[in-house]
N, C-alpha and C positions, 0 to 999 in steps of 0.2 A: 406603490410603496407604502407599507404600514406607517402610521404616525409615530409609533414608538416600538422599541425593542427591549427585550429582557436579556440580561447576561446572567447565566448560572455559573457559579464557581464553587468547587469543593475539592477536598483532598481525597485521593484514592490510591491504593497500592498499585505499583507499576504493572503487575500481571493482570490487573482488572481493567486497565485503561482502554484496551481495544474493545472489550465486551461492552463497557459502558458507552464508549463512543458510538458503536454500532446501534445501540438502543436509542440514544439521543437523536441520531440521524433518522432512524425509523419513525421517531415521534415528531419529526418535522424540522429539526434544526438544520439550517442551511450551512452551518459551519461549526466544527468542534475543534478546539485547540487542546492538544495534550502537551503539557510542559512540566517535566519533573514531578511526577506524582500529583499533579493538579489537573483538573478538567475545567475548561471554560467552554460553555456552549451558549449559542445565541438563538433566541426564539422571537418571532413576531408576536407582539401582544395582541390578544384577541379575547372573545367571549369564552373561549375554551381554556384559558390560562389556568384556572383553578383545577380543572380536570387534569391538565398536563402536570401540574405540580404534584397532584395526588398520585398519578401514575408513576412518576419518577421516584417518589418516596417508596411506593409499593415495590417497584423493581429493585431498588437498593436493599430493601429489607429481604427480598427474595434471594439475593446473591450473597448476603452476609454470612451464610453458612460456609461458603467457599472462600470469601474474603472478609474475615472478621474485623479487619481494620476499618471498614467502611462505617461511617456514622452519618445517618441521614439528617440529624439535627444540625450538622455543620454546613448544610446547603445555604449558599448566599445568593440571593436574587437582587440584581441591580437594574433599575429602570434606565434606559438610554433614550434620549431624544433622537428623532430621525436624523438630525444633522450630525450627531455624534456616532452614528452607526458605522460608517465606513472607517473612521479613525480607530474606533474600538476594536473592530474586527481585523482590519488590515495591518495594524501596528505589530501584530505577532508574526508577520511574514516579511522576509527580506530575501534577496537573491542568495542562494546557497551554492558554494563551490563544492563539488563532490568528486572524489577521485582525481584523476589527471585531466579528464576531458569534459566533464559535465558542469554546466551551470544551470540550476533550476531556479526559475524566477516566476513570481506572480505576474499577471498580464498588466497590472497598473505600474510596474516598475521596470526600468531598464537594467539589464544585467551589466556587471562590470565589463568594460571593453577587454576583449581577449581574442587574439587570432587563433589560439589553440582550442579553446573551449567550445563545446557544442551546446547551444542554448535550448533548454526544454522549458516551455512556458506552460504552467499548470495553474488553473483556477482552483484555489483551495475551496472546498465545499463538500458536497454530499457524496463523497467517495474516498476510499482509503488510498493514500499515496500522494503526498505533496513534497516528498524529498526530505522532510524533517524527521521522520521516524527512523530509528536505527536499522530496522529491517530493510526499508527502502534504500537507504544509503549503501548498505552492504551489498544489496542486489545490484545496484548501479555500478559499484566498484567491480563486482564479479562479471557483469556484462562487459565492461571494458576489458577485463583480463581474458575472458573466454573468446571474445572476438579477435583479440590480439593473437592468441594462441592458434586460432584458425586462419590466420592471415593468408590470403591467396586462395582460399577455398570459397565456393559459393555457399552462403550460409542461409538457412531458413530457421525460423524460431516459432515456438509456441509459448504464449504467456497465459498461465492458468490462474484464473481469478484476477483479472487485469485491474479491477478497481478504477482508479482515475486514468489508467492507460499509460502511466509514466514509464513503465519498464518496456512496453511495446514501442513507445515513441523512442526511447533510448536505443533499443535494438535497431530501429530503422535508421537513426542518425549515426550509428556505428557501421553502417554499410550492409546490414542484413537485407537480403533481396525480397523476402516475403515473411510477414509476421502474422500468425493467427492468434488473436487475443480473445479469450473466452471468459464469460462470467455469467452466473445464473441470476444476478441482481439487475433488474431492468434500470434502476436509478444509476447504478455504476456504468452501465453501457451507454446511457444518455450522456453522462459526464465525460466518459472516455471518448465518445464520438466528437464532442465539442473540442476536447483537447487534441485529438488526432487532426482535426481540420485546422485548428489554430497553429499547429506545428507543421502543417503542410506535408504530412506523411500518409495521406489517405490512399495513395496508390500502392503503398507498401503494406500498411496495416489493415487487416480485415477483422472486424469485430463480430462476435457471434455469441448467442446464448447456448451453444452446444455444451453438452456434458462430455466428460472424458470418453465415455463409451461411444460417442459418435465421431471422435477424432481417430482416424485409422492410420494415416501415414506417419512416418518418423520425421523428426526435425533435428537439425544440427545442434541447436540449443533449446532447452526447455527450462522455463523459469516458473517457479511456484512459490509465491510469497503468501502463505496461507496460515495454518496452525500446525503444530506437531501432530495432533490427532487426525486432521484432514490429510496431511501428507502420508501418514501411515495407512490410512484407509485407501488412498489413491496410489500406494507404492507400486503395485503391479502395473497399473495403467501408465504411470510415469516412466517406469523402467522400459516399457514397451514402446514409448513414443520418442525415445532418444536414439538417434542413429549411431552405428558403430563409430567409435572415436569422437563422439559428440559429448556435449557437456550438459549437466543437470545442475541448476541452481535452486536450492530449497531454503526457505527462510520463514520467519514467523515462529521460530522454535525457541521456547524458553530453555535456558542453559541446562537445567536438570533433565530435560527430555532429549537432549541432543544425541546421547549415546543410543537411546532407544530408536530414534529415527535412523541413525546411521546403520544400525544392525539390519535394517530392511534393504539396504543397498550394498553394503560392504561387510564381509567379503562377498563376492558374487560378481555381477556384471560390471560393477563400478569400482573405481579406486578413488581415494580422497586426493583431490588436487590442492584444496586449501580450506581452512576453517577460519571464520572471522567472528569475534565476540565483541559486541558493543552493549554496554550496560547489561541488562539481564537477557539479551537476545543472542542467538547463534544463527549464523548463515553458513551453508555448506556449498562448496563448489566440487562437484563430482565428475569424473570422466569415465565414459563407458568404454570398456575394452572391446576390441574387435572380435 
């Protein structure tokens, strides 16, 4: 365990948060907190700290053409002693009740007692998907809805870009018989594997670094919490992986791009079942016609 940690805090526009978070994780942060246009990231202090700070400033300058509200001079670095690390990191996370049936909790806390809710234990850290982001929350709600609509059928599912594995775990806990969860990021797959084991769904969830081109069979439910651009690029593959009368959940879509994404699926083989908007994000639940 390092002797001390650094906390980086700065303001950023909401559309840039995921891009920034991904970069900070790639630069070694074991945890990034996104909270209302503010980024908080934690780094172990080392001999490479000066280079880290320089790289972050350079990165923020590089994306300022896309997100002009970013100001690198507003970066705030705070030294944390080792004994303060857990409290500084963990205080941002608490059990989250999501939808009618899910309770997402970090492993160091007990979820609120409930006979109805299905507990998903997720270690916040180096992968996207802790239950706090609007896209994850909406996907979880649509997982509930799609599995309820398919009640009585044997359900299989594909989770594209699984991240922390939270959606694959949720599908397993909602009674899906087999879940294939794919991601091309090896760090995400390692985190997902830990979370799958922690939630005891390893017999249901299979993790893989497969690309969509290697996934051949159809699934009753397909979930893709990605970006609008990636969803459009994968539209044909996604359409082909949903079985007739099955459901496709797509998210990570900024509201202005929702119509563009929808045009790649409707009208056509899919109909709109429901659309959810939270903050600047849109999530779509689509049903494939027979």
